[in-house]
C-alpha positions in Angstrom: -0.1 -0.1 0.1 2.7 2.4 1.0 4.6 1.6 -2.3 1.6 2.3 -4.3 1.2 5.7 -2.4 4.6 6.7 -3.2 4.2 5.7 -6.9 1.2 7.8 -7.2 3.1 10.7 -5.7 5.3 10.8 -8.7 4.3 10.8 -12.4 6.0 11.5 -15.8 5.0 14.5 -17.8 6.1 15.2 -21.3 5.9 18.5 -23.1 5.8 18.2 -27.0 7.5 21.1 -28.9 6.1 20.5 -32.3 7.1 22.3 -35.5 3.9 23.5 -37.0 3.4 23.6 -40.7 0.7 25.3 -42.9 -0.8 21.9 -43.6 -3.2 20.9 -40.9 -3.3 17.1 -41.8 0.5 17.1 -41.4 0.4 18.8 -38.1 -2.1 16.3 -36.8 -0.1 13.3 -38.2 3.1 14.6 -36.5 1.5 15.4 -33.3 -0.1 11.9 -33.0 3.4 10.3 -33.7 5.1 12.3 -31.1 2.4 11.9 -28.6 2.7 8.1 -29.0 6.6 8.4 -28.7 6.2 10.4 -25.5 3.9 7.7 -24.2 6.2 4.9 -25.2 9.0 6.6 -23.4 6.8 6.6 -20.0 5.0 9.5 -20.0 1.6 9.5 -18.2 0.6 13.3 -19.0 1.5 14.6 -22.4 1.0 18.4 -23.4 1.0 19.8 -26.9 1.8 23.6 -27.7 -0.6 26.4 -28.5 -2.0 26.3 -31.9 -0.6 23.0 -32.7 -2.7 22.4 -35.7 -2.3 25.6 -37.5 0.2 28.4 -37.9 -0.2 31.2 -35.2 -1.6 34.4 -36.5 -4.9 36.3 -36.6 -5.2 35.8 -40.4 -5.0 32.1 -39.8 -7.6 31.6 -37.1 -10.6 31.9 -39.3 -9.3 29.6 -42.0 -8.1 26.8 -39.7 -10.8 27.0 -37.0 -13.0 24.0 -36.5 -15.8 23.0 -34.3 -15.4 20.8 -31.3 -15.7 17.8 -31.7 -13.9 18.0 -35.0 -10.9 16.5 -36.9 -8.2 17.6 -34.5 -10.0 16.9 -31.2 -11.0 13.4 -32.6 -7.4 12.7 -33.2 -6.6 13.8 -29.7 -9.3 11.6 -28.2 -8.3 8.5 -30.2 -4.5 8.8 -29.1 -5.2 9.5 -25.6 -7.3 6.3 -25.4 -4.8 4.3 -27.5 -1.9 5.3 -25.2 -4.0 5.4 -22.1 -2.7 8.8 -21.1 -3.9 12.1 -20.0 -3.6 14.4 -23.0 -3.4 18.3 -22.8 -4.2 19.2 -26.4 -2.4 22.5 -26.6 -4.9 24.7 -28.4 -6.7 25.1 -31.7 -8.8 27.8 -33.2 -12.2 26.9 -32.3 -15.4 28.1 -34.2 -18.6 28.1 -32.1 -21.7 30.1 -32.9 -20.2 32.5 -35.3 -17.3 33.2 -32.7 -13.7 31.9 -32.7 -11.9 30.9 -29.6 -8.3 29.9 -28.8 -9.1 26.5 -27.1 -7.4 23.9 -25.4 -9.1 20.4 -24.9 -8.1 17.8 -22.3 -8.6 14.1 -22.8 -8.6 11.2 -20.3 -7.0 7.8 -20.7 -10.3 6.4 -22.1 -10.6 9.2 -24.7 -13.3 11.2 -22.9 -13.1 15.1 -23.1 -12.5 16.3 -19.7 -12.4 20.0 -20.0 -12.2 22.8 -22.7 -10.5 25.9 -21.9 -10.9 28.9 -23.9 -8.1 31.4 -23.5 -9.2 34.0 -21.1 -6.7 36.8 -21.6 -6.3 37.7 -25.2 -3.0 38.6 -26.5 -3.1 42.2 -27.2 0.4 44.1 -27.3 2.1 46.7 -29.0 5.8 47.1 -28.4 6.8 50.0 -30.7 9.5 49.0 -33.3 9.3 45.3 -32.2 5.8 43.6 -32.3 2.2 44.5 -32.5 -0.3 41.7 -32.3 -4.0 41.9 -31.4 -5.9 38.5 -31.0 -9.1 40.5 -30.1 -9.4 41.4 -33.8 -10.3 37.9 -34.5 -10.8 35.8 -31.3 -13.4 36.1 -28.5 -12.0 35.5 -24.9 -13.0 32.6 -22.7 -14.9 33.1 -19.2 -14.4 30.0 -17.2 -11.6 28.3 -15.1 -10.4 25.0 -16.2 -9.2 22.4 -13.7 -9.1 18.5 -14.1 -8.5 15.5 -11.7 -6.0 12.7 -12.3 -5.1 10.0 -10.0 -1.8 12.0 -9.3 -3.1 15.6 -8.6 -5.4 18.2 -10.0 -4.2 20.1 -13.0 -5.0 23.7 -14.1 -4.8 24.8 -17.7 -4.3 28.3 -19.0 -3.1 29.5 -22.5 0.0 31.7 -23.3 -1.0 35.1 -22.2 -3.0 33.8 -19.3 0.4 33.1 -17.5 0.8 36.8 -17.0 -2.1 37.1 -14.7 -1.0 35.8 -11.3 -4.5 35.8 -10.0 -5.4 32.9 -12.3 -2.5 30.7 -11.0 -3.6 31.6 -7.3 -7.2 30.6 -8.1 -6.1 27.2 -9.6 -3.8 26.7 -6.6 -6.8 27.6 -4.1 -8.8 25.0 -6.1 -6.2 22.4 -5.2 -4.0 22.4 -8.2 -0.4 21.2 -7.9 0.5 21.5 -11.5 -0.3 24.2 -13.9 0.1 23.7 -17.6 0.3 26.6 -20.1 0.5 25.9 -23.8 1.9 29.1 -25.2 3.9 30.9 -28.1 5.8 33.7 -26.9 7.6 35.4 -29.6 11.3 36.6 -30.0 10.6 39.9 -28.3 8.7 38.6 -25.2 10.2 35.0 -25.1 13.7 36.0 -24.2 12.5 38.7 -21.7 9.7 37.1 -19.8 9.1 33.4 -20.8 11.2 31.7 -18.1 10.6 34.6 -15.6 6.9 34.2 -15.6 7.1 30.5 -15.0 9.3 30.6 -12.2 7.3 33.4 -10.6 4.0 31.4 -10.9 5.7 28.4 -9.4 7.5 30.1 -6.6 4.5 32.2 -5.7 2.1 29.2 -5.4 4.6 26.4 -4.6 3.4 24.4 -7.6 4.8 22.8 -10.7 4.4 25.0 -13.8 5.0 23.6 -17.4 4.9 25.5 -20.6 4.5 24.0 -23.9 5.7 26.1 -27.2 5.8 25.4 -30.9 9.2 24.8 -32.2 11.0 27.7 -33.7 10.3 28.3 -37.5 12.4 31.4 -38.6 10.5 31.6 -41.8 7.1 31.8 -40.4 5.1 35.0 -40.0 5.1 34.7 -36.4 8.2 33.2 -35.0 7.8 31.3 -31.6 10.5 31.4 -29.0 10.4 27.7 -28.1 12.1 26.6 -24.9 9.2 24.5 -23.6 10.1 24.6 -19.9 9.1 22.7 -16.4 9.6 24.5 -13.2 9.4 23.0 -9.7 7.9 24.6 -6.6 11.3 25.9 -5.6 11.2 27.9 -8.6 14.0 25.9 -10.3 14.0 24.9 -14.0 14.0 21.0 -14.1 13.6 20.4 -17.7 13.9 22.7 -20.8 13.8 22.3 -24.6 15.7 24.3 -27.1 14.2 25.9 -30.2 13.9 22.9 -32.4 11.1 20.1 -32.4 11.4 17.9 -29.4 9.9 15.9 -26.5 11.0 17.0 -23.1 10.0 14.7 -20.2 10.4 14.9 -16.5 9.0 13.6 -13.1 6.5 15.6 -11.3 7.1 14.6 -7.6 4.2 15.6 -5.4 6.0 14.4 -2.3 8.7 17.0 -2.8 6.0 19.5 -3.3 4.5 18.7 -0.1 7.9 19.0 1.6 8.4 22.5 0.1 4.9 23.6 1.3 5.7 22.4 4.8 9.2 24.0 5.0 7.8 27.3 4.0 4.1 27.2 4.9 2.9 30.4 2.9 -0.4 28.6 1.9 -1.6 28.4 5.6 0.0 31.7 6.4 -1.6 33.5 3.5 -5.1 32.4 4.4 -4.7 33.3 8.1 -3.0 36.6 7.7 -4.9 38.2 4.6 -8.2 37.2 6.4 -7.2 38.9 9.4 -5.9 42.0 7.6 -9.2 42.1 5.6 -11.3 42.0 8.7 -9.2 44.8 10.3 -9.7 47.1 7.5 -13.5 46.7 7.0 
């Protein structure tokens, strides 16, 4: 019994950094192959990048958008069931009732759809002389939190720009999540500046594991992704990191280690007690 409990306290996570092409069927075929490879190498939870089935860009979203269930999510369901894994399906452009969303679907080991996360915070930035990108010109925002259960732990899902909003990670942690996964596609401006920094901040603030999954870098694309899919532990340390190329990056998520960190520096219990006390005094 104790051995089984220890085994459940550790599981293998794989982040698949896919090189996305303009051909959707090619992307689905390659994603399927890499998911199966990750599972064969021992991963029990596998995650894909943002916009894994299409190029990233406002001009592409309407062209590649599909309903759910549809071609891309059927592939995800089938592969999750074939491999017996939890599959975090990056994101795809989703069409629903005349609107387009940036949507992540998660499937269980039996192929069942567990959650559907629509990107809450749309990527609208304007850095003079470097990059201007306005997702809101094409996409609509989601309006719900996305948490799912596994035999190992609860996992919370956000998409790319969602990681900049610390409140979302705090809410997920309050809901009991011990791993947060963000499929994302930071660019060559924001990537080197903030990609790793934000992940370490979210992990350290909440004493959780944080994983990000980027497309591989394609210097010929209209939007060039930074790559460097990463996993950070609750101490704020990078424990796995890809380069810029297509790859599978795997690491163990150790929930016993997470519990030890929370015991050593008990910010969760203290946060609840102290903040509530301050709130009562200021009323």
